[in-house]
N, C-alpha and C positions, 0 to 999 in steps of 0.2 A: 279379394282386395281388402286389405286391412284398413282400419280407420285412419292411420297415419298417412298412408299412401293417398287415400281419397282427399285428405286435407291439403297435401302438397299439390295435387293436381288442380284443386280448386284455386289455390293461390296462384299457380302458373297461368290458369285461364284468366284470372282477374288481372294479372300483370299485362297479358297480351291485349286484353280489352282496353286497359288503361293507356297502353302505348298507342294503340290504334286511334283511340279517342284524342290523344294528344297530338298525333300527327295531323288529324283532321282540323284541330284548332289552329295549329301552326299554319297550315295551308290557307285556311279561311282568313286568318288575321293578315297573313302576308299578302294575299290577294286583295283584301279589303283596303289595307293601308299602304301597300307596296313598300313595306319597311323591312328590308333584309336584316337589319341589326336586331329588330324585335324578334324576328324568326330565329335568328342565331341564338339569342339569349334563351328563348323557350326551349330550343333543342338541347342546349347545355343543361338546363334544369332537369329535363326529362331523362337525359343520359345519366346524370348523377343519380337520380332516383333509381334508375334501372341497375346501375352498378351497386348501389347500396343493397337493393333487393337481392341481387344475384350472389352477393358475398356475405349475407347475414350468417349463414351457417358456419362458413369457414372462419369468419371473424370471431364468432362466438367461441369457437374451439380454441382460438389463440389469444383471447383477451388476457388471461392470467400471465402468460409469458411476456406479452407486450407491455402490460402494466408494470412489470418489474424492470423493463429496459427503457430509460428515458429517451425521448426522441431528440433529434438535433435541434429542434426549436423549443424544447421544454426548459429543463433546469439550467441549461447553459447560459440562459439570459442572466441569471444571478451572478455567475462568475464573470460574464462579460461586463456587467454593471460594476463589479468590484475591480476589474482589470480593464482600464480604458484602452480602446483600440488605438492604433497609430493614426487612424483617420478620423477618430472621434474628436470631441471638443477638447479633452485633456487639459482644459484651462485651469481647473481648480488645482490640479497637481502642479502645473507649471507655475501658478501664482505662488504656491507655497515653497517651491524649490527655485531660488533665484538662479539666474544664468551665470556662467563664468565667462567674463569677458577679458580676464587677464590683466585688468588695470590696477589690481591691488586694492580695490575698494571693497570694504566689507559688505556694502549693499549689493554687490555683484558676486559675492562668493557662492560657491556651490554648496548646497545642503548635503550633509553626510548621507551616505547610502550604504546598503549591505551591512557588513559587520560594524561599520562605524556610524550606523544610523543615529541621528541626533535624538536625544531623549525629548519627550514632550515637555511643554512648558510646566506642566504639573509635576515637577521633580521634587527634590528634597525641600524641606522647610516651606511648606505652603505653596509650592508650585511656582516659585519665583527665583530659583537658584540655577545658575548656568555655569557649571564647572568646566574649565577649558580642557581638562583631561578626558571628559566625557565626549568631547568632540575631536579627539585625536592628539592632543598635545602630550608630549612626553618630555621628561627631564633629560637633559643631555645635549648632544651636539646636533640633533635634528632641527632644521628650521621649521618652527611651528606656526608660520604666518597663516597658513590655510586654516589650521585649527582655531586660531584666535579670531579670524574673520568669521568662520562658521558660528562661533560662540556669540559674537556680536550680532550677527543677523538674527539668530534665534531670540536673543534677549530684546533686541530692538523691535521685533515684530510682535512679540506677545503683548496682548492688549489688556492685561489685568491690573495695570498700575505699576508698582515698583518691580524692577527686575534686578537681580544681583548676579554679577559675573564674578566668579571666584578663580583666582590664580593661586593654587595651593603651594605648600612647601615644595621646594625643588628649584632647579635652575633651568629656565626655558629660553632657548635661543629663538629670536624672532627678528625677521627682516622688516622693512618699512611697510606700514599698514595704515589704511584710512578707515576710521570708524565714523560712518556717515549717518546722519539723520535726514529728515525728521523721523522720530521713533514713536510707535504707539505707546510703548512703555515710558513712564516718567514718574520718578526719576530713575535713571540707570545708575546702579552702584557697581563700581569696579573695586573689588576687595583683593588686595595684593598681600599674600602671605609669604611667597617665595621670592626668588630673584629672576628678573627678566633681563637677558643680555642681548644687545644689539649685534647684528651681523656686521662684519668689518670690510666687506667688499664695497667700496664707495661707488662702483658702477651700478649697484642695485638701487641707489637712491637718486632716481630721476628728478625728484623734488626734494628740497632740503628739510625733510622732516622724517622722524622715525615713527612716532605715534602721532597721528593727526586726527583730531576730533572736529567734526564739522556739522553745523546746523542742528544743534542739540539743545533742547530746553530741559533742564533738570539732570545734573550729572554730579556724582560724588566718586572721587578716586581716593581710596582710603586703605589703611593697613600699615603694617610694619615692614613691608617688603621693599625691595630695592630695584630700581631701573638703572642698569649699568650700560652706558653708551659706548663703552670701550674706546674712548677717545684717544688714549695713548697710542693705539695702533694706527691711527689715521691723521693725527695732528700734523704730521710731517707734510701732508698734502695741502695744508692751509698756507696760502701765499698772499693773503689779503693785505698784509702790511706793505707789500711791495707791488701788488697787482691790483689796480683799481677795478678791473673787470673780473676779479676772482670768482670762482664758483664756490659758494658757501657749502660747508659740510652740513650734516643733518642736525637740526634741533631735536632734542630728545622728545619734547612734546610741543605740538602746536595746536592751539584752540582757535578756531575760526567760526564766527557766528554762533557762539555758545552763550547761553543765558542760564543764570541761576545754577552756578557750579561751585563746588568745594573740592579742594585738594587738601587732604588731611593725613599727616602722619608718615607719608612715604619718604623714601630717600632717592635722590637723583645723583648718580655717581658718574663722573668723567664723561660728560656729554661731548659729542663731537663738535657741536656749535653751541647755541643757547641751550640751557637746561629746560626752561619753560618760556614759551612764546605765546602771549595772549594777544590776539588780533581781532578787532571788530567784535568784541564781546562785552557783556555787561553783567553786573551783579555776580562778581567772581571773588571767591575767598580762598586764600592759602593760609593754612594754619598748621603749626607743629611739623613743618616740613624741614628736612635736612638736605641741603644742596652742597655737594663737595667735589672739588677738582683742584689740581695743583695751582699755585699762584702764578705760574708761568704758562698755564694752558691758554691757547689763543682763542679769543672771541667767545669765551664761555660765559656770557651773561647768565646770572642766576635766574632772575625773573625779568622778562622783557615785555613791557606793556606798550602796545601801539593801537591807537584808535579804540581804546577801551574806556568804559565808564563804570563807576561804582565798584572799585576793586579794593579789597582789604587783604593785607599781608600781615599776619599775626603770629607772634611767638615762633619765628622761623629762623634757622641758622643757615647762613650762606657763606661758604668758603670757596672761592673760585678765582679764575684768572682775568676776569673782566669786571664790568659793573655787577655789583651784588644785585642791585635793582636798577633797571633802566626804564625811565618813564619818558616816552617819546611821543611823536606827533598825535595831536588830537585826542589826548587822554585827559580825562576829567574825573574829579571826585575820587581821589585815591587816599586811603589811610594805611600808613605803615606804622605798626605798633609792636614793640617787643621783639625787634629783629636784632640779631647779632651778625655783623658783617665783617669779613676779613679772614684771609687775605682777599684782595680784589681791588676794584677801582672805585669803591664807595657806592653811595646811593645818589644817582645822577638823574637830572632832567635834561633832555635834549641829546641828540645823537647824530641824526642824518642831515645832509644838506637841504633836503626838501621837507623838513619837519613842519608840522602845523602846530598851532598854539595849544597850551595846556593850562588848566585852571583847577583850583580847589585841591591842592596837594598838601597833605599833612604827614610829616615823618616825626614820630615822637617815641620817647621811652625806649631808646635803642642804644646799642653798643657797636662801635666801629673800632676794630683792632687790627693794627698792622697793615692797613690798606694804603694805597697811593693817594686816595682822596677820601674825604669824609662826606660832608654835605656839599653837593656840587650842582651848580646850574651851568650848562654850557650851550652856546648857540654858535652856529657856523658864521664866520665872517663871509662877506661876499654878497651874491645877488639875491639870495632868498630872504624872505621877511615873515614876520608873525608876531604874536604876543603871548606872553606867559605871565600869569598874575595869581594872586592869592595862594602863595606858597609859604609853608611854615615848616621849619626844622626846630624841634623843641625837645629839651630834656634828653640830650644825647651825650654819652660818655665816649671820649676819644682816647685811644691809647696808641702812641707811636704812629700816628697818621701823618703822612707827608704833607698833605694840604687839608687840614681839618675843615676849613670853611673856604670855599672858592666859587666865585662867579667868573666864568671864562667865556667872554664873547668874542674871543679871537681864536676860536677852535677851528680846526680843519686846514685846508690847503690855501685858502684865500686870505692869508694873514695881513696882507697889505691893504685890504679893502675893509672899511668899517662895517660892522654887522648892522643890518637893517631891523634886527629884532628889538622889540620893546619889552622890557622887564619892569614890573611894578608890583607893589604890595607884597614885598618879600620880607620874611621874618626869620631871624636866627635868635633863638632864646634858650637860655639855660644849657649852654654847651660848654662842657668842661673836659679837661684832660691834658694830654701831652702831644706835642707836635714833633715829628721826626725831622722837620726842617725849620730854619729860622723864621721863615714867613708862615705864620700860622693862619693868618686871614688875608686873603687876596680877592679883592673885588675889582675885576677888570671888565667894566661895562663899556658899551659902545659910544664912541664920540658922536655918532650920528643919532643915537637914541640913548641918552644917559639913563641910568636906572633911577626910577622914582620910588621913594619910600622904602629904603632898605633899613629895617629895624635890627639893631644889635642890642640885645638886652641880657644882662647877667651872663656874660661870657667870661670864662676863666681858662685860658690856654697857656701852657708853659712850654719852654724849649729847654731841654737838658743842657745844651751847649751854651746857654746864655739867655738873654732876654728875647722873648718872642716878638715878632714884628707884625704890623698890619699895613698893607699896601693897597691903595685904591686908585682907580682911574674912572672918571665920569660917573661917580656914584654919589647919590644924595642919601646920606646916612642919618638915621634917627637913633640916638643912643638912649638906653634906659638901664637904670641900675648900675652896677659895677661892671665895667667891660675891660678885660685884659686879654691881649694888648689893646691900647687905646685905638679906636677906629681911625684909620688913615693917618697914623702918626709917623709913618716911615715913607720917605720918598723912594721911588724905584718903580720898576716895571712889574705889573702883576704877573703872577704865574699863569702858565698855560699847561694844564695837566694832560695825562694820557687819555 
């Protein structure tokens, strides 16, 4: 018997003795404490030891091959960790990939996947540039609404400060879209280099907006690009002149609950309804903007302000079919400076039957050319009431304007009922030019609430067909400097404009 055989026999004897001793311990403990669970555990420990001892040689022979083949519980854990299971938490991935609920809101848009995978926030130019073409937008006839929403979601959610969305050169067709905040990024810059065209199927517009910006603090829309509302293809559906319950077409832009915003340099062409609608927003500036639509385009207000505070409209040209600028209910602290208006219905305060008061309105250093009205204040006659005060029109050049200066408190359908609105602290200063009608100044105030303190100072308006006239009703006028025509010098009924 060789040495190796003797060693193996000794090992086997030792194992037999160990097992026998173990069984005696199990029996003794079980009998002592009457604990079957303890006995079972001891049996399993001993059985495992026996199995290890019996298989040592064969395991040793196969160690190298087993070491090369990962077990099912080994390296697969890393891949499992990288690829979340369907029953795992998956929350991080879900949080980064917004769901698609189909309501057209950018906050609910699907994140790109596969070949259209969205680039990380750390893209070009310092990690803050989001180009719509990187999210699937293409120039041409494809509706790019999903690509635009994906771009907004990515920019809105990146939390490194400023984010810049780029719409490059090209022509991009886009349906109605909501860009919704609040956003982690601030400010968000939308740089428009190309042309964005609206879809023309009016059934797509369940709400009367094309681009809607909501609940955003810090927004800049800039560039030399154009937003084309394609109004001529749908204006025929506008029946608001004859139908008081008409369905409005889509405003090209609506801003709701937006703070600290600037719109700079862009062009708004042929809006379906209003070009820009600013609602319940504050600290808002328009500058170097071009607004253009035909003079007979229906209800195409250039810039429409409602429940807005702290608005500046600077160095902007507006040619449209309705009010160049409409300042309506509960709007305060507005500066209009360096604006060119016309064709259109002029720069107007007041519009709706249920308007609320406005204060602190200054319109200065501007040109109104070929419009139906120039400097206009209008209130509805009838049951509604309110106050408007501290309103200044100053240093304005009029050219061939039908009603250069007009207060119309007989506006709307209740013309037989005196207006309950109170106008006070109204100023018309340094207004010069030509009137397209004989009545260049028409101050038609309410018999129920006559106008207090209407200042007319340094006015020089002429009429090519003869001497210009000034007609008043229920207006207390304070004259300063040279005023032509002489205030309230002509008897007659004040004008009621469009």
